[in-house]
C-alpha positions as CSV (number, residue, x, y, z in Angstrom):
1,M,0.0,0.0,0.0
2,A,1.3,3.4,-1.0
3,Q,2.1,5.9,1.8
4,K,0.5,9.3,1.6
5,F,3.0,12.1,1.4
6,R,2.2,15.1,3.6
7,I,3.4,18.6,2.7
8,P,4.4,20.7,5.7
9,V,2.3,23.7,6.5
10,K,5.2,26.1,5.9
11,K,5.8,24.6,2.4
12,K,2.0,24.9,1.6
13,K,2.1,28.6,2.6
14,E,5.1,29.1,0.4
15,I,3.3,27.3,-2.5
16,F,0.2,29.4,-1.9
17,L,2.1,32.7,-1.9
18,N,4.0,31.8,-5.1
19,A,0.8,30.8,-6.8
20,L,-1.0,33.9,-5.6
21,D,1.7,35.9,-7.4
22,A,1.7,33.7,-10.5
23,R,-2.1,33.7,-10.8
24,L,-2.5,37.5,-10.5
25,L,-3.9,37.5,-7.0
26,N,-6.6,34.9,-7.7
27,V,-7.0,33.4,-4.2
28,T,-9.1,30.4,-5.5
29,K,-6.5,29.4,-8.1
30,A,-3.7,29.9,-5.5
31,C,-5.5,27.7,-3.1
32,E,-6.0,25.0,-5.7
33,A,-2.3,25.1,-6.5
34,A,-1.4,24.7,-2.8
35,G,-4.1,22.0,-2.2
36,I,-5.9,24.0,0.5
37,S,-9.3,25.6,1.0
38,R,-9.9,29.4,0.8
39,T,-11.1,29.2,4.4
40,L,-7.8,27.8,5.5
41,A,-5.9,30.5,3.5
42,Y,-7.8,33.3,5.2
43,K,-7.5,31.6,8.6
44,W,-3.7,31.5,8.1
45,R,-3.8,35.2,7.1
46,E,-5.8,36.1,10.2
47,K,-3.7,34.1,12.7
48,D,-0.2,34.3,11.3
49,E,1.1,37.8,11.1
50,E,4.2,36.8,9.1
51,F,2.0,35.1,6.5
52,R,-0.3,38.1,6.4
53,K,2.7,40.4,5.7
54,Q,4.0,38.1,3.0
55,W,0.5,38.1,1.4
56,E,0.4,41.9,1.5
57,E,3.8,42.0,-0.1
58,V,2.6,39.8,-2.9
59,E,-0.3,42.2,-3.4
60,E,1.9,45.3,-3.4
61,S,4.3,43.6,-5.8
62,F,1.4,42.9,-8.1
63,K,0.3,46.6,-7.9
64,D,3.8,47.7,-8.8
65,K,3.8,45.4,-11.9
66,L,0.4,46.6,-12.9
67,E,1.5,50.2,-12.5
68,T,4.5,49.5,-14.7
69,V,2.3,48.1,-17.4
70,M,0.0,51.1,-17.2
71,F,2.9,53.6,-17.5
72,T,4.3,51.6,-20.4
73,K,1.0,51.6,-22.2
74,A,0.5,55.3,-21.6
75,I,3.9,56.2,-23.0
76,T,4.6,53.7,-25.7
77,E,1.1,53.4,-27.1
78,Q,0.3,57.1,-26.5
79,D,-2.9,56.0,-24.8
80,N,-4.5,59.4,-24.0
81,T,-7.0,57.9,-21.5
82,M,-4.2,56.3,-19.6
83,L,-2.1,59.4,-19.8
84,I,-4.9,61.5,-18.3
85,W,-5.7,59.0,-15.6
86,L,-2.0,58.6,-14.6
87,S,-1.6,62.4,-14.6
88,K,-4.5,62.9,-12.3
89,T,-3.5,60.1,-9.9
90,K,0.3,60.2,-9.9
91,M,1.0,63.9,-10.6
92,R,-1.6,65.6,-8.3
93,D,1.2,67.4,-6.6
94,R,1.9,69.2,-9.9
95,G,-1.7,70.3,-10.3
96,Y,-3.1,67.6,-12.5
97,T,-6.5,67.4,-10.9
98,E,-10.1,68.0,-11.9
99,K,-11.0,69.6,-8.6
100,I,-9.3,71.0,-5.6
101,E,-9.9,69.3,-2.3
102,Q,-9.8,71.5,0.7
103,D,-10.2,70.7,4.4
104,I,-12.3,73.3,6.1
105,T,-12.6,73.2,9.8
106,I,-15.1,75.4,11.7
107,N,-14.5,76.4,15.3
108,P,-17.1,74.6,17.4
109,F,-17.9,77.8,19.4
110,E,-18.4,79.7,16.2
111,K,-20.7,77.0,14.8
112,L,-22.8,77.2,18.1
113,M,-23.0,81.0,17.8
114,Q,-24.3,80.7,14.2
115,E,-27.0,78.4,15.4
116,L,-28.3,80.7,18.1
117,P,-31.4,82.8,17.3
118,D,-31.0,86.5,16.9
119,D,-32.1,88.7,19.8
120,E,-34.8,91.1,18.7
121,K,-34.7,93.4,21.7
């Protein structure tokens, strides 16, 4: 009778993270590659801080790759929509915005004074 080979949890986590990266953050596909359930992957993420940090790093790495593709498309293909979007999101500090956002704070005392009725004496 053949003996069942059991993969250590640490190795399964490594397989999952590599698959998560290779499968463009598709958790279901990464779980299939690691031979685990989605529930288990999320349980690991909740309970194991190091694993959570590694998962987040995979996500950030993916965002970096995606951003590189977007910049490349905007520049090499002269994609105007992408150029405008990137300008508005990545070059806000240079004034590329549709609207100006301002934080306005009102003194609480001043607000109360404005809400008081006028004296008619």
